[in-house]
Short mmCIF file of the C-alpha atoms (twelve columns), coordinates in Angstrom:
data_MODEL
# 
_entry.id   MODEL 
# 
loop_
_atom_site.group_PDB 
_atom_site.id 
_atom_site.type_symbol 
_atom_site.label_atom_id 
_atom_site.label_alt_id 
_atom_site.label_comp_id 
_atom_site.label_asym_id 
_atom_site.label_seq_id 
_atom_site.Cartn_x 
_atom_site.Cartn_y 
_atom_site.Cartn_z 
_atom_site.pdbx_PDB_model_num 
ATOM 1  C CA . UNK A 1  -7.653  12.665  -10.341 1 
ATOM 2  C CA . UNK A 2  -10.318 14.141  -13.873 1 
ATOM 3  C CA . UNK A 3  -13.271 13.776  -13.307 1 
ATOM 4  C CA . UNK A 4  -15.315 12.421  -16.263 1 
ATOM 5  C CA . UNK A 5  -19.103 13.867  -16.841 1 
ATOM 6  C CA . UNK A 6  -21.624 11.639  -19.265 1 
ATOM 7  C CA . UNK A 7  -24.699 12.733  -20.153 1 
ATOM 8  C CA . UNK A 8  -26.108 11.941  -16.546 1 
ATOM 9  C CA . UNK A 9  -23.602 13.717  -15.393 1 
ATOM 10 C CA . UNK A 10 -21.169 9.981   -13.131 1 
ATOM 11 C CA . UNK A 11 -20.446 8.037   -16.392 1 
ATOM 12 C CA . UNK A 12 -16.933 7.291   -16.763 1 
ATOM 13 C CA . UNK A 13 -15.541 7.783   -19.888 1 
ATOM 14 C CA . UNK A 14 -13.210 4.346   -20.621 1 
ATOM 15 C CA . UNK A 15 -11.385 5.793   -23.375 1 
ATOM 16 C CA . UNK A 16 -10.244 8.772   -21.620 1 
ATOM 17 C CA . UNK A 17 -9.246  6.147   -18.422 1 
ATOM 18 C CA . UNK A 18 -6.853  4.688   -20.991 1 
ATOM 19 C CA . UNK A 19 -5.473  7.614   -22.033 1 
ATOM 20 C CA . UNK A 20 -4.688  8.455   -18.744 1 
ATOM 21 C CA . UNK A 21 -3.251  5.893   -17.626 1 
ATOM 22 C CA . UNK A 22 -1.231  4.566   -20.803 1 
ATOM 23 C CA . UNK A 23 -2.945  1.173   -20.645 1 
ATOM 24 C CA . UNK A 24 -4.573  -0.666  -23.488 1 
ATOM 25 C CA . UNK A 25 -7.517  -3.625  -22.726 1 
ATOM 26 C CA . UNK A 26 -6.017  -6.590  -21.874 1 
ATOM 27 C CA . UNK A 27 -7.320  -10.320 -22.414 1 
ATOM 28 C CA . UNK A 28 -7.040  -12.098 -18.872 1 
ATOM 29 C CA . UNK A 29 -5.130  -14.744 -19.678 1 
ATOM 30 C CA . UNK A 30 -2.257  -12.671 -21.050 1 
ATOM 31 C CA . UNK A 31 -2.277  -10.961 -17.898 1 
ATOM 32 C CA . UNK A 32 -2.354  -13.798 -16.004 1 
ATOM 33 C CA . UNK A 33 0.873   -15.077 -18.433 1 
ATOM 34 C CA . UNK A 34 3.046   -11.768 -18.282 1 
ATOM 35 C CA . UNK A 35 2.031   -11.972 -14.441 1 
ATOM 36 C CA . UNK A 36 4.126   -14.916 -14.575 1 
ATOM 37 C CA . UNK A 37 7.155   -14.670 -16.416 1 
ATOM 38 C CA . UNK A 38 7.165   -11.786 -13.953 1 
ATOM 39 C CA . UNK A 39 6.643   -13.311 -11.122 1 
ATOM 40 C CA . UNK A 40 9.962   -15.591 -12.242 1 
ATOM 41 C CA . UNK A 41 12.654  -12.583 -12.184 1 
ATOM 42 C CA . UNK A 42 11.405  -11.879 -8.593  1 
ATOM 43 C CA . UNK A 43 14.803  -12.154 -7.063  1 
ATOM 44 C CA . UNK A 44 12.801  -13.723 -3.107  1 
ATOM 45 C CA . UNK A 45 14.538  -13.766 -0.199  1 
ATOM 46 C CA . UNK A 46 15.504  -16.867 1.619   1 
ATOM 47 C CA . UNK A 47 14.013  -18.347 4.747   1 
ATOM 48 C CA . UNK A 48 16.863  -17.699 7.003   1 
ATOM 49 C CA . UNK A 49 16.027  -14.182 5.687   1 
ATOM 50 C CA . UNK A 50 12.907  -13.833 5.511   1 
ATOM 51 C CA . UNK A 51 13.051  -14.884 9.370   1 
ATOM 52 C CA . UNK A 52 15.932  -12.416 10.100  1 
ATOM 53 C CA . UNK A 53 13.370  -9.638  8.297   1 
ATOM 54 C CA . UNK A 54 10.203  -10.681 10.115  1 
ATOM 55 C CA . UNK A 55 12.220  -10.085 13.539  1 
ATOM 56 C CA . UNK A 56 12.780  -6.620  12.702  1 
ATOM 57 C CA . UNK A 57 9.581   -5.715  11.159  1 
ATOM 58 C CA . UNK A 58 7.952   -7.418  14.627  1 
ATOM 59 C CA . UNK A 59 10.328  -5.357  16.580  1 
ATOM 60 C CA . UNK A 60 10.259  -2.181  15.401  1 
ATOM 61 C CA . UNK A 61 6.362   -2.648  15.933  1 
ATOM 62 C CA . UNK A 62 6.957   -3.540  19.126  1 
ATOM 63 C CA . UNK A 63 9.435   -0.646  20.265  1 
ATOM 64 C CA . UNK A 64 7.135   1.582   17.633  1 
ATOM 65 C CA . UNK A 65 4.345   0.826   20.260  1 
ATOM 66 C CA . UNK A 66 5.578   1.763   23.272  1 
ATOM 67 C CA . UNK A 67 7.615   4.979   21.559  1 
ATOM 68 C CA . UNK A 68 3.945   6.902   21.413  1 
ATOM 69 C CA . UNK A 69 2.457   4.699   24.150  1 
ATOM 70 C CA . UNK A 70 4.614   6.452   26.272  1 
ATOM 71 C CA . UNK A 71 4.557   9.374   24.859  1 
ATOM 72 C CA . UNK A 72 0.500   9.986   24.872  1 
ATOM 73 C CA . UNK A 73 1.346   8.862   28.347  1 
ATOM 74 C CA . UNK A 74 3.325   12.185  28.905  1 
ATOM 75 C CA . UNK A 75 1.644   14.443  26.815  1 
ATOM 76 C CA . UNK A 76 -1.520  13.064  28.722  1 
ATOM 77 C CA . UNK A 77 0.027   14.213  32.666  1 
ATOM 78 C CA . UNK A 78 1.045   17.582  31.015  1 
ATOM 79 C CA . UNK A 79 -2.619  18.128  29.783  1 
ATOM 80 C CA . UNK A 80 -4.266  16.711  32.967  1 
ATOM 81 C CA . UNK A 81 -1.446  19.140  34.897  1 
ATOM 82 C CA . UNK A 82 -3.627  22.229  33.645  1 
ATOM 83 C CA . UNK A 83 -6.803  20.868  33.819  1 
# 
């Protein structure tokens, strides 16, 4: 990311930021209206899908925690043999 320096050495040129990110200043009310329109286009999961995805996520986290815990335990035991 490019650093924009001003007269005191640490000021940001807002126009440079707008050019870099390709945006223009938008009224907050207009922004919220656009957000509302986009949220209506979203395909939301059903309750059953949400439940299923949540279970899959929780199980994945639990299995990953157990796996990495066992790997950590194994590595520490191997290192204890040498040191």
